[in-house]
N, C-alpha and C positions, 0 to 999 in steps of 0.2 A: 704295414698291410704290405703281407706274401704275395706278391703275383708273379706266377708263368712267364716263361720266356726262353725261344728257343734253345736259347746259346748256352742255357743251361740242363745239362747231362742232372737225375736226379739217382740216387740211390736202387737199386735194385730191389734192395728193403725197406720199404720205409720204417720202420720200427730197428732201424740195425741200431745199435746206441754211440754215442759221439759220447766227447771229451772233453772240458778243456778245463789244463793246469796251472794252477793258480798260487800267490801266497793267498792270507786270511785276508789282507787289508784291500784287496780287489776282492775279495764275498762282500765281504763288509759293506763294501760301496754297493756291489750289485742287491743284497739285503733291502738295502738303508735307502738307494735311487728308484729299484724294482727298472734300474735301467740296463740294458749292457754294449760296451761299451767299444766303439767302431773308431778303429786307428785310418789314418790315411796311409792308402799302397805305400806310400814313399817311405813311410813309419816306418814300415813291416822286419827292413833290415835288409831288406835281399835287391839287391840291384839291377837287377832282371824285372824284378815284378816290372808289367807292364807293357813286357820289352814282346821283340819278333824275332823268332827265327830265322838265321841268315834267306833259308827259303823262301815265309812267308812274305819274307820286305822282300823278295823281289817279282811276288806272287799278286805282292799290294798292288802294285804299279800306281803312281802315286802321277803321273804323268807327266815327267820328268823336272818335277818340282820338288821341292826338298819338307817334308813336310813331318819332321821327326823331332822337331824341335813341341812345335802343335800336339804329339802324340806322346812323350818323356812328361808333357804339363798336363796328363791325362792323368799319372798322380796322383794329383791331386785334391780333384772331384770323385776318388775312386774310393769310398769308406769298406771294409773289411773285416766280419769275424770268423777270427778263422779255429774250425774242431778237429777233431781228432775221430774218426770215425775205427772202429776197434772194439767187437762183442769182449771183451778181455782191459785188464788195466795191458800199461806200457813202461816199465823200467825205464827203458826210453826217454819219453812222456816226463814222469817224476822230474828225472833230472834233467831235461831239456829248457826243462819249465820254472823249474822251483828255485833262487832264490838259495836260499834255507830249508831244515828239514820242518818246516811249520806249514802248512802250507795243507789242499784239497785239493780234489780231483766234482770238477760239475759231469753226475752224467745224467745225458738228455737219453733223444731219438734227436733222427731226422724228421718224421710227426712230429715229436711235439716246439720242434727249432720252428718249423715254415706256424704251425698254428699257434708260435708266442706271437708273433706279430702281426695277431689281424686284433693288433688294440689304435692302432695311432695310420690314421690314415694319410698323414704327411708325408711320409718317406715311401715307397715304396721300393721293399726286401726282393733282390731273388734269393737262390737259394742253390747252387750246386758242386757235382763234386770235380774236381781239378785233376787232368792229366798234365802227365807225368811223358815229360820229352827231350830228344837230342835235339840243341837247339843246333846244329850242328852240321843236323839233314834232314829233321822231320820238317812236318810245318803243320799249319791249321787250315781252319776258314777266315779267311776277308770279311774284309767288309762288317762288321761289328765291334764296339771298344770294347765290348766284354768280354770276348776273345781274350786275350792276351792277360785278363785277369783271372783266366781258368786255364793258365798252363805255369806250371812248375821247372826248372831242369832237373829231369831223373837223380838228380842228385839229392833229393828231398823226397824222392817214393815213398820215406822210413814212416813219412809224418800221414801218408792216406786224407788226405786231409776233403773239409769240408767248407763249404766259403759260401757266406753271404755276404751281397755285395750289395751298398747304395750309391746308384751313380746321381751324388748332387749335378753332375755338369745337363743332362738332355730325359732322364730318363723316374721325372718325378713331374708328370704336370697338373696336377693339384698341389699345388705346395708353389712357394718361394725359394727351392732350394738352389736354386741355379742362379737366386745371386746370395749365396751364403757365402761365405767366408770364414774356412776352419781352419787353423793353422792345425793342429795335431788331429786328433780326429771330433768324432760327437756320442752322447751318448741316447740310443733311441729305445724311447718305449717299449717294454714287452711284458708279455703274464708271465712275471716268474715263477709265481703257480702249476702253471701249464709245464714249463720252461722244464724244469726241473723236474729229474725223477726221483734221481735219492746223492746223496753226498758219501763221496770216500774220503780220508783221511789219509793224509800220505804214510806208509810205508817206513823209516825213520823219524818221526814227528814222535813227540813226550810221551807220554801216558793220559794226560791230562789235555791233548786234544781236547780231545770227545768232546770230556766234558764241554768245554770254551765255544766247540764246531755247536752243540746241541743247545746253549746255550742262548747263544745270538739269533738259532733263528729261533729259535719260540720266541728271544722278545723282539723281533718284529714281525711275529707274528702268521709263520710257516710251521709244516709239520714235515719239510722231508725226514726220511729214515737217513741216518746216516749211521753207512759202514769201515769200520776198519778194512783198511790197504787189505787184498787177501796172499803180497807180498809181507808181510808181519806175521804172517803164521807159522811158525817152526814147523821144521822140516822131520819125518822122524825115519827112522831106520832100521 
């Protein structure tokens, strides 16, 4: 279930387009299970996930005790689904997230993503925009365990990231999630009909990919519009 939280900043426009770029097997998994996969924060590939800027550590003031290990271990309790905010397709995102030419992009909106989680009361999901900082000189408000997971280094600014986060440790009072052990991530139920506005087929994919994607969508009783990537359009002179 989606829940507001003061640490999470919403986009100014709730209908801003958001994107997930993936290979066809991951897309098939979403259609089949009607879930979204939330990997653990420590499995996202950035060693700075959940860390503090130098100034924020000073502001945190741990009372002379070393709580670094405790803060680092929070990465095993935070589950994160990452989305790219952009009103247009991104050439960089296609290349970054596809291992081959055969893939798709889910196009949704912030509003749709938020509404898609209103079918599962067991997990509280918060959604917010990522802030990009210089970890040598910048700081952010301390005192809430979500805050470091909503910050990344400035070298990641091209991601324009929107994050859906589930805290298995403390922020699911209606479930037994605090006792769960999740080794890599968890599949979370979502209303896929609500979530997906349309599908874009990768620009470098073979022509038969469009037909395959349309066939998969129909087979699982969905009706999303399938678009060929705009980057496949031939230039005019």
